[in-house]
N, CA, C and O atoms as CSV, one atom per row, in Angstrom:
chain,resi,resn,atom,element,x,y,z
A,1,UNK,N,N,0.914,-0.945,-0.059
A,1,UNK,CA,C,-0.198,-0.018,0.338
A,1,UNK,C,C,0.913,1.375,0.181
A,1,UNK,O,O,1.894,1.571,0.899
A,2,UNK,N,N,0.351,2.417,-1.188
A,2,UNK,CA,C,1.696,2.880,-0.904
A,2,UNK,C,C,0.805,4.796,0.200
A,2,UNK,O,O,-0.345,4.986,0.596
A,3,UNK,N,N,1.657,5.420,0.251
A,3,UNK,CA,C,2.216,5.889,1.531
A,3,UNK,C,C,1.299,7.255,1.235
A,3,UNK,O,O,1.878,8.077,0.526
A,4,UNK,N,N,-0.214,7.662,1.731
A,4,UNK,CA,C,0.066,9.091,1.375
A,4,UNK,C,C,0.367,10.180,1.732
A,4,UNK,O,O,0.237,10.463,2.923
A,5,UNK,N,N,0.901,11.199,0.739
A,5,UNK,CA,C,1.522,12.161,1.822
A,5,UNK,C,C,0.928,13.165,1.257
A,5,UNK,O,O,0.853,13.201,0.028
A,6,UNK,N,N,0.283,14.380,2.210
A,6,UNK,CA,C,-0.594,15.084,2.506
A,6,UNK,C,C,-0.177,16.420,1.859
A,6,UNK,O,O,0.553,17.125,2.556
A,7,UNK,N,N,-0.560,16.937,0.498
A,7,UNK,CA,C,-0.347,18.441,-0.437
A,7,UNK,C,C,0.936,18.391,-0.602
A,7,UNK,O,O,1.702,19.297,-0.274
A,8,UNK,N,N,1.306,17.187,-1.192
A,8,UNK,CA,C,2.380,16.573,-1.912
A,8,UNK,C,C,1.573,15.413,-2.837
A,8,UNK,O,O,1.136,14.326,-2.459
A,9,UNK,N,N,1.515,16.227,-4.634
A,9,UNK,CA,C,1.996,14.826,-5.503
A,9,UNK,C,C,2.032,14.154,-5.368
A,9,UNK,O,O,2.756,14.138,-4.373
A,10,UNK,N,N,1.770,13.117,-5.596
A,10,UNK,CA,C,3.445,12.600,-6.364
A,10,UNK,C,C,3.820,12.803,-7.781
A,10,UNK,O,O,3.169,13.033,-8.800
A,11,UNK,N,N,4.861,12.672,-7.567
A,11,UNK,CA,C,6.173,13.123,-8.711
A,11,UNK,C,C,6.369,12.292,-9.932
A,11,UNK,O,O,6.914,12.821,-10.901
A,12,UNK,N,N,5.750,10.288,-10.030
A,12,UNK,CA,C,6.117,9.620,-10.523
A,12,UNK,C,C,7.390,9.354,-11.608
A,12,UNK,O,O,8.455,8.756,-11.453
A,13,UNK,N,N,6.729,10.164,-12.945
A,13,UNK,CA,C,7.692,10.934,-14.180
A,13,UNK,C,C,8.274,11.544,-13.810
A,13,UNK,O,O,8.121,11.975,-12.667
A,14,UNK,N,N,9.129,11.852,-14.498
A,14,UNK,CA,C,10.357,13.253,-14.391
A,14,UNK,C,C,9.594,14.754,-15.170
A,14,UNK,O,O,9.640,15.966,-14.959
A,15,UNK,N,N,8.845,13.748,-16.250
A,15,UNK,CA,C,8.077,14.432,-16.892
A,15,UNK,C,C,7.681,15.555,-16.565
A,15,UNK,O,O,7.862,16.719,-16.924
A,16,UNK,N,N,6.734,14.655,-15.334
A,16,UNK,CA,C,5.716,15.930,-15.007
A,16,UNK,C,C,6.873,16.976,-14.206
A,16,UNK,O,O,6.280,18.052,-14.280
A,17,UNK,N,N,7.563,17.125,-13.827
A,17,UNK,CA,C,8.665,17.722,-13.448
A,17,UNK,C,C,8.577,18.819,-14.027
A,17,UNK,O,O,8.258,19.929,-13.602
A,18,UNK,N,N,9.077,18.225,-15.692
A,18,UNK,CA,C,10.045,19.411,-15.986
A,18,UNK,C,C,8.366,20.133,-17.013
A,18,UNK,O,O,8.538,21.196,-17.610
A,19,UNK,N,N,7.176,19.575,-17.079
A,19,UNK,CA,C,6.597,20.611,-16.876
A,19,UNK,C,C,5.906,21.923,-15.771
A,19,UNK,O,O,5.376,22.994,-16.066
A,20,UNK,N,N,6.109,21.467,-14.808
A,20,UNK,CA,C,6.252,22.637,-14.180
A,20,UNK,C,C,6.784,24.361,-14.254
A,20,UNK,O,O,7.459,24.688,-15.230
A,21,UNK,N,N,6.556,25.064,-13.539
A,21,UNK,CA,C,6.912,26.542,-14.665
A,21,UNK,C,C,7.546,25.705,-12.669
A,21,UNK,O,O,7.376,24.641,-12.075
A,22,UNK,N,N,8.538,27.525,-12.293
A,22,UNK,CA,C,9.866,27.587,-11.166
A,22,UNK,C,C,8.672,27.754,-9.472
A,22,UNK,O,O,8.798,27.242,-8.360
A,23,UNK,N,N,7.768,28.559,-9.962
A,23,UNK,CA,C,6.977,28.746,-8.971
A,23,UNK,C,C,6.406,27.442,-8.350
A,23,UNK,O,O,6.775,27.309,-7.183
A,24,UNK,N,N,5.554,26.376,-8.835
A,24,UNK,CA,C,5.295,26.068,-8.765
A,24,UNK,C,C,5.815,24.308,-8.138
A,24,UNK,O,O,5.064,23.597,-7.470
A,25,UNK,N,N,7.201,23.926,-8.552
A,25,UNK,CA,C,8.152,23.373,-8.225
A,25,UNK,C,C,8.554,23.526,-6.768
A,25,UNK,O,O,8.266,22.820,-5.802
A,26,UNK,N,N,9.405,24.793,-6.865
A,26,UNK,CA,C,9.400,24.998,-5.328
A,26,UNK,C,C,8.330,25.815,-5.015
A,26,UNK,O,O,8.602,26.998,-4.811
A,27,UNK,N,N,7.365,25.519,-4.942
A,27,UNK,CA,C,5.819,25.140,-3.705
A,27,UNK,C,C,6.194,24.051,-2.922
A,27,UNK,O,O,6.318,24.108,-1.699
A,28,UNK,N,N,6.523,22.258,-4.155
A,28,UNK,CA,C,6.496,21.695,-3.853
A,28,UNK,C,C,7.525,20.799,-3.684
A,28,UNK,O,O,7.511,19.578,-3.843
A,29,UNK,N,N,8.645,21.710,-3.262
A,29,UNK,CA,C,9.590,21.610,-2.743
A,29,UNK,C,C,9.228,21.621,-0.887
A,29,UNK,O,O,9.120,20.752,-0.022
A,30,UNK,N,N,9.105,23.528,-0.948
A,30,UNK,CA,C,8.085,23.394,0.435
A,30,UNK,C,C,7.763,22.674,1.010
A,30,UNK,O,O,8.078,22.626,2.199
A,31,UNK,N,N,6.796,21.562,0.293
A,31,UNK,CA,C,5.753,21.092,0.796
A,31,UNK,C,C,6.735,19.761,1.345
A,31,UNK,O,O,6.803,19.343,2.501
A,32,UNK,N,N,7.134,19.479,0.684
A,32,UNK,CA,C,8.656,18.318,1.231
A,32,UNK,C,C,9.135,18.204,1.238
A,32,UNK,O,O,9.551,17.133,0.796
A,33,UNK,N,N,10.093,19.361,1.891
A,33,UNK,CA,C,10.235,19.699,3.220
A,33,UNK,C,C,9.487,19.921,4.383
A,33,UNK,O,O,9.896,19.581,5.493
A,34,UNK,N,N,8.377,20.493,4.180
A,34,UNK,CA,C,8.342,20.772,5.758
A,34,UNK,C,C,7.006,18.883,5.916
A,34,UNK,O,O,6.398,18.776,6.981
A,35,UNK,N,N,6.883,18.223,5.292
A,35,UNK,CA,C,6.179,16.650,5.368
A,35,UNK,C,C,7.315,16.488,6.019
A,35,UNK,O,O,7.177,16.597,7.237
A,36,UNK,N,N,8.831,16.177,5.505
A,36,UNK,CA,C,10.519,15.406,6.090
A,36,UNK,C,C,10.348,16.203,7.940
A,36,UNK,O,O,10.403,15.623,9.024
A,37,UNK,N,N,10.218,17.116,7.751
A,37,UNK,CA,C,10.893,17.601,9.011
A,37,UNK,C,C,9.878,17.011,10.227
A,37,UNK,O,O,10.103,16.576,11.356
A,38,UNK,N,N,8.558,17.230,9.373
A,38,UNK,CA,C,6.829,15.982,10.502
A,38,UNK,C,C,7.534,15.297,11.260
A,38,UNK,O,O,7.349,15.286,12.477
A,39,UNK,N,N,8.792,14.366,10.452
A,39,UNK,CA,C,9.118,12.908,10.337
A,39,UNK,C,C,8.157,12.764,10.654
A,39,UNK,O,O,7.938,13.084,11.823
A,40,UNK,N,N,6.819,12.118,9.708
A,40,UNK,CA,C,5.854,11.557,10.391
A,40,UNK,C,C,5.507,10.928,8.864
A,40,UNK,O,O,4.440,11.068,8.267
A,41,UNK,N,N,6.883,10.084,8.322
A,41,UNK,CA,C,6.369,9.181,6.820
A,41,UNK,C,C,7.843,8.371,7.676
A,41,UNK,O,O,8.759,8.435,8.496
A,42,UNK,N,N,7.129,7.659,6.702
A,42,UNK,CA,C,8.058,5.985,6.831
A,42,UNK,C,C,9.821,6.121,6.431
A,42,UNK,O,O,9.785,6.447,5.245
A,43,UNK,N,N,10.873,6.057,6.720
A,43,UNK,CA,C,12.380,5.717,6.099
A,43,UNK,C,C,12.031,5.298,4.409
A,43,UNK,O,O,13.098,5.260,3.795
A,44,UNK,N,N,11.052,5.036,3.670
A,44,UNK,CA,C,11.314,4.460,1.993
A,44,UNK,C,C,10.751,5.723,1.509
A,44,UNK,O,O,11.352,6.301,0.603
A,45,UNK,N,N,9.561,6.285,2.041
A,45,UNK,CA,C,8.869,7.474,1.759
A,45,UNK,C,C,9.725,8.378,1.890
A,45,UNK,O,O,10.012,9.162,0.985
A,46,UNK,N,N,10.595,8.380,3.825
A,46,UNK,CA,C,11.501,10.278,3.350
A,46,UNK,C,C,12.915,9.804,2.033
A,46,UNK,O,O,13.794,10.520,1.552
A,47,UNK,N,N,12.644,8.544,1.835
A,47,UNK,CA,C,13.728,8.875,0.730
A,47,UNK,C,C,13.636,9.505,-0.337
A,47,UNK,O,O,14.165,10.521,-0.788
A,48,UNK,N,N,12.305,8.192,-0.977
A,48,UNK,CA,C,11.487,8.449,-1.881
A,48,UNK,C,C,11.225,10.096,-2.289
A,48,UNK,O,O,11.457,10.558,-3.406
A,49,UNK,N,N,10.815,10.692,-1.398
A,49,UNK,CA,C,10.474,11.937,-1.522
A,49,UNK,C,C,11.875,13.123,-0.791
A,49,UNK,O,O,11.794,14.336,-0.595
A,50,UNK,N,N,12.929,12.285,-0.562
A,50,UNK,CA,C,13.688,12.940,-1.091
A,50,UNK,C,C,14.655,13.219,-2.458
A,50,UNK,O,O,15.338,14.116,-2.954
A,51,UNK,N,N,14.264,11.923,-2.700
A,51,UNK,CA,C,14.687,12.408,-4.150
A,51,UNK,C,C,13.749,13.063,-5.250
A,51,UNK,O,O,14.151,13.580,-6.292
A,52,UNK,N,N,12.672,12.972,-4.913
A,52,UNK,CA,C,11.571,14.496,-5.513
A,52,UNK,C,C,11.939,15.451,-5.454
A,52,UNK,O,O,11.858,16.180,-6.442
A,53,UNK,N,N,12.709,16.047,-3.875
A,53,UNK,CA,C,13.090,16.842,-3.543
A,53,UNK,C,C,14.013,17.185,-4.321
A,53,UNK,O,O,13.720,18.227,-4.907
A,54,UNK,N,N,14.892,16.823,-4.562
A,54,UNK,CA,C,16.523,16.497,-5.433
A,54,UNK,C,C,16.233,16.762,-7.280
A,54,UNK,O,O,16.903,17.158,-8.233
A,55,UNK,N,N,14.760,16.250,-7.029
A,55,UNK,CA,C,14.810,16.373,-8.905
A,55,UNK,C,C,14.227,17.965,-9.214
A,55,UNK,O,O,14.503,18.817,-10.059
A,56,UNK,N,N,13.005,17.869,-7.744
A,56,UNK,CA,C,13.437,19.658,-8.177
A,56,UNK,C,C,13.591,20.174,-7.518
A,56,UNK,O,O,12.729,20.878,-6.992
A,57,UNK,N,N,15.083,20.097,-7.085
A,57,UNK,CA,C,15.945,21.761,-6.781
A,57,UNK,C,C,16.368,21.447,-8.219
A,57,UNK,O,O,16.260,22.518,-8.815
A,58,UNK,N,N,16.627,20.878,-8.734
A,58,UNK,CA,C,17.392,20.509,-9.722
A,58,UNK,C,C,16.820,21.815,-11.404
A,58,UNK,O,O,17.292,22.764,-12.029
A,59,UNK,N,N,15.505,20.907,-11.389
A,59,UNK,CA,C,14.399,21.373,-12.378
A,59,UNK,C,C,14.052,23.309,-12.153
A,59,UNK,O,O,13.641,24.098,-13.003
A,60,UNK,N,N,14.519,23.643,-10.279
A,60,UNK,CA,C,14.879,25.277,-10.448
A,60,UNK,C,C,15.592,25.935,-11.534
A,60,UNK,O,O,15.350,26.536,-12.581
A,61,UNK,N,N,16.955,25.413,-10.551
A,61,UNK,CA,C,18.217,25.930,-11.205
A,61,UNK,C,C,18.080,25.785,-12.305
A,61,UNK,O,O,18.525,26.805,-12.831
A,62,UNK,N,N,17.570,24.836,-13.365
A,62,UNK,CA,C,17.525,25.352,-13.765
A,62,UNK,C,C,16.864,26.221,-15.105
A,62,UNK,O,O,17.294,26.573,-16.204
A,63,UNK,N,N,15.872,26.323,-14.531
A,63,UNK,CA,C,15.124,27.557,-14.987
A,63,UNK,C,C,15.689,28.731,-14.089
A,63,UNK,O,O,15.684,29.829,-14.645
A,64,UNK,N,N,16.094,28.696,-13.008
A,64,UNK,CA,C,17.089,30.015,-13.184
A,64,UNK,C,C,17.746,30.554,-13.578
A,64,UNK,O,O,17.531,31.737,-13.839
A,65,UNK,N,N,19.650,29.547,-13.983
A,65,UNK,CA,C,19.719,29.344,-15.004
A,65,UNK,C,C,19.352,30.661,-16.669
A,65,UNK,O,O,19.724,31.781,-17.016
A,66,UNK,N,N,18.387,29.511,-17.224
A,66,UNK,CA,C,17.800,29.773,-18.810
A,66,UNK,C,C,17.344,31.832,-17.916
A,66,UNK,O,O,17.881,32.858,-18.331
A,67,UNK,N,N,16.198,31.787,-16.635
A,67,UNK,CA,C,16.383,33.205,-16.600
A,67,UNK,C,C,17.065,34.257,-16.584
A,67,UNK,O,O,16.846,35.352,-17.102
A,68,UNK,N,N,18.419,33.665,-15.594
A,68,UNK,CA,C,19.649,34.172,-16.021
A,68,UNK,C,C,20.524,34.847,-17.464
A,68,UNK,O,O,21.052,35.929,-17.722
A,69,UNK,N,N,20.322,33.525,-18.199
A,69,UNK,CA,C,20.782,34.132,-19.581
A,69,UNK,C,C,19.519,34.958,-20.707
A,69,UNK,O,O,19.714,35.222,-21.894
A,70,UNK,N,N,18.747,35.126,-20.228
A,70,UNK,CA,C,17.797,35.764,-21.103
A,70,UNK,C,C,18.046,37.362,-20.163
A,70,UNK,O,O,17.603,38.289,-20.842
A,71,UNK,N,N,18.408,37.660,-19.329
A,71,UNK,CA,C,18.297,38.641,-18.187
A,71,UNK,C,C,19.808,39.278,-18.948
A,71,UNK,O,O,19.983,40.468,-19.212
A,72,UNK,N,N,20.837,38.126,-19.215
A,72,UNK,CA,C,22.073,38.686,-19.747
A,72,UNK,C,C,21.500,39.430,-21.340
A,72,UNK,O,O,21.374,40.551,-21.832
A,73,UNK,N,N,21.317,38.277,-21.638
A,73,UNK,CA,C,21.301,38.348,-23.130
A,73,UNK,C,C,19.792,39.784,-23.751
A,73,UNK,O,O,19.810,40.085,-24.945
A,74,UNK,N,N,19.030,40.254,-23.106
A,74,UNK,CA,C,18.809,41.460,-23.249
A,74,UNK,C,C,19.848,42.713,-22.807
A,74,UNK,O,O,20.467,43.494,-23.530
A,75,UNK,N,N,19.796,42.594,-21.260
A,75,UNK,CA,C,21.096,43.527,-21.571
A,75,UNK,C,C,21.928,43.716,-22.482
A,75,UNK,O,O,21.744,44.785,-23.064
A,76,UNK,N,N,22.972,42.977,-22.937
A,76,UNK,CA,C,24.088,42.672,-23.469
A,76,UNK,C,C,22.671,43.682,-24.711
A,76,UNK,O,O,22.148,44.795,-24.659
A,77,UNK,N,N,22.613,42.972,-25.279
A,77,UNK,CA,C,21.710,43.870,-26.573
A,77,UNK,C,C,21.050,45.354,-26.238
A,77,UNK,O,O,20.755,46.046,-27.213
A,78,UNK,N,N,20.829,45.824,-25.048
A,78,UNK,CA,C,20.657,47.092,-24.709
A,78,UNK,C,C,21.661,47.912,-23.978
A,78,UNK,O,O,21.536,49.129,-23.839
A,79,UNK,N,N,22.744,47.163,-23.475
A,79,UNK,CA,C,23.454,48.248,-23.712
A,79,UNK,C,C,24.822,49.382,-24.230
A,79,UNK,O,O,25.678,50.151,-23.793
A,80,UNK,N,N,24.445,48.993,-25.056
A,80,UNK,CA,C,24.566,50.128,-26.925
A,80,UNK,C,C,23.636,51.331,-26.489
A,80,UNK,O,O,24.073,52.468,-26.307
A,81,UNK,N,N,22.452,51.006,-26.355
A,81,UNK,CA,C,21.208,52.210,-26.370
A,81,UNK,C,C,21.498,52.570,-25.076
A,81,UNK,O,O,20.847,53.613,-25.022
A,82,UNK,N,N,22.040,52.447,-23.929
A,82,UNK,CA,C,21.737,52.449,-22.399
A,82,UNK,C,C,22.998,53.326,-22.245
A,82,UNK,O,O,22.789,54.336,-21.573
A,83,UNK,N,N,24.536,53.148,-22.811
A,83,UNK,CA,C,24.947,54.280,-23.859
A,83,UNK,C,C,25.074,55.644,-24.200
A,83,UNK,O,O,25.483,56.786,-23.990
A,84,UNK,N,N,24.393,54.699,-24.937
A,84,UNK,CA,C,23.924,56.416,-26.056
A,84,UNK,C,C,22.568,57.436,-25.333
A,84,UNK,O,O,22.250,58.548,-25.754
A,85,UNK,N,N,22.129,56.942,-24.542
A,85,UNK,CA,C,21.094,57.696,-23.597
A,85,UNK,C,C,21.986,58.694,-21.961
A,85,UNK,O,O,21.623,59.620,-21.237
A,86,UNK,N,N,23.344,57.739,-22.053
A,86,UNK,CA,C,24.161,58.656,-21.162
A,86,UNK,C,C,25.080,60.048,-21.290
A,86,UNK,O,O,25.374,61.131,-20.782
A,87,UNK,N,N,25.298,59.059,-22.459
A,87,UNK,CA,C,26.038,60.607,-23.449
A,87,UNK,C,C,25.664,61.629,-24.322
A,87,UNK,O,O,26.393,62.374,-24.977
A,88,UNK,N,N,23.779,61.555,-24.224
A,88,UNK,CA,C,22.864,62.542,-24.338
A,88,UNK,C,C,22.342,62.704,-24.217
A,88,UNK,O,O,21.336,62.715,-24.927
A,89,UNK,N,N,22.531,63.059,-22.964
A,89,UNK,CA,C,21.309,63.731,-21.683
A,89,UNK,C,C,19.821,64.540,-22.083
A,89,UNK,O,O,19.080,64.948,-21.188
């Protein structure tokens, strides 16, 4: 019998994680963390939740790297415009 985790949907397939946006993934990490801190799960379930949490954190890290890349690109594309504006007040 599978142990049900209150407030945490099972993430059986990694594709489910890939579909989450940053906020959704971070919220799931927080729910997993809260559940683990309460110590009301079996060792096996704790390990499963830990693995899900790691996958979610890696997904969040990828999303942050994507956002950082976009910001850098926008900054580089507009850097010349900013310099021109400073020179001609």
